N, C-alpha and C positions, 0 to 999 in steps of 0.2 A: 876257395876262391871269396865266396859271400862275404866272409867275416873278414877278409883283406879290404874287399870293396870298402865294405862300412866303414872300416877302421881308418881309410884314407891310407892304407899303406899300398897299395901298388900307385905306380907310377904316375903323375898328371895328364900326359899325352895319350896314355894307355886308359886310363879312367875316361877320359872327356871323349875322347874318339870312339874306342871303342863300345865301351859301353853307353856311353850318353848319346852319340851319334849316331853309332852303328846300330845298337840295341834297341834304340829309341825308336828309331827307321824302321826295324826288322819286325818288330811288336805294331809301331801306329800305324804304318801307312795300312796294311791288309783291313785294321780296324775300321779304320775312318774310311777309305775304298768304299768297304763295306756298306757303311751308314749313309755314305754321298749316293750310292749304286740306290739305295730302297728311294721307290719313288712313292708308296705310300707308308701311313704310319704305321709299322712293324706291326705281328701279332705277340702276343704275350710273349710265347716261347722264345721267341727272334729279340725281344726288346732283354730278356733276362739274359741271355747269351751275351747281348751286346754292354750291359751291366757290370757280367761277369767279367767281361773281356776289356771292358774301358777301368773296375776294378784293379784287373792284376797289372795292367801299365801302371796304374797311378802309385802300388807299391814299388811296382820294379822303378819307376822314375823316380823316388822318393829314396830309396835307398843307395840309386844313381848318383842323385844330387845330394845328399850325404858325403857319399863318398868323392865326388869332385872338390866340394868344400873344405872337407877334410886332409883330400892329395895336395890341393892347392898351398893350406895351408904350412906343411910339411916340403913343399916346392922351395928348392934352392937357386933355381934359375932367375930370367929375367921375372922383375915385378911385374911389368907389363902382362904376363900370363898368368898370374895371381887373379890381378885387376878384373881381367875378360873373362876370366873361367869362372869369376863370382857373379858377376854380371848376369853371363849364362844362365847361371843356376837361378839368379832372382828373377827373370825374364821366364823361364819353363818354369818357375814357381808361382809367376803370374798368369801364365798361359793353363798351368792346369786348375787355379782357382776359375777360371775365365770357363773352361770346359766343365768343370763341377757344379758352375749355377747354374749352365744354358743346359744341360742333361734334367737338372733338379726343376727348373723352371721352364722345361721347353711345351710350348704347345702343342698338344695331341688332339686339336679338334680331327 
């Protein structure tokens, strides 16, 4: 299934809703909720766990975004869904970029 997702061989609605929205929320919400719950700068071990979790989320979302883009190229239905799917991928990629920058340049005083 991972190869099918990467190639865009899974239907656009499934790729977007199940893997993009569902998987993104299932993985992202616990990570970001835990990060927001910390009131102090985390110790080194906790920070490494967060970095690993964010790395996994980054890899997952990269694969999903490529799958959404490719599935939208193969979609034969309403063209508006193709445009909206690609806008969502661009916006999601931009958000990931902001996240990476904020993690890399976080003030740890």
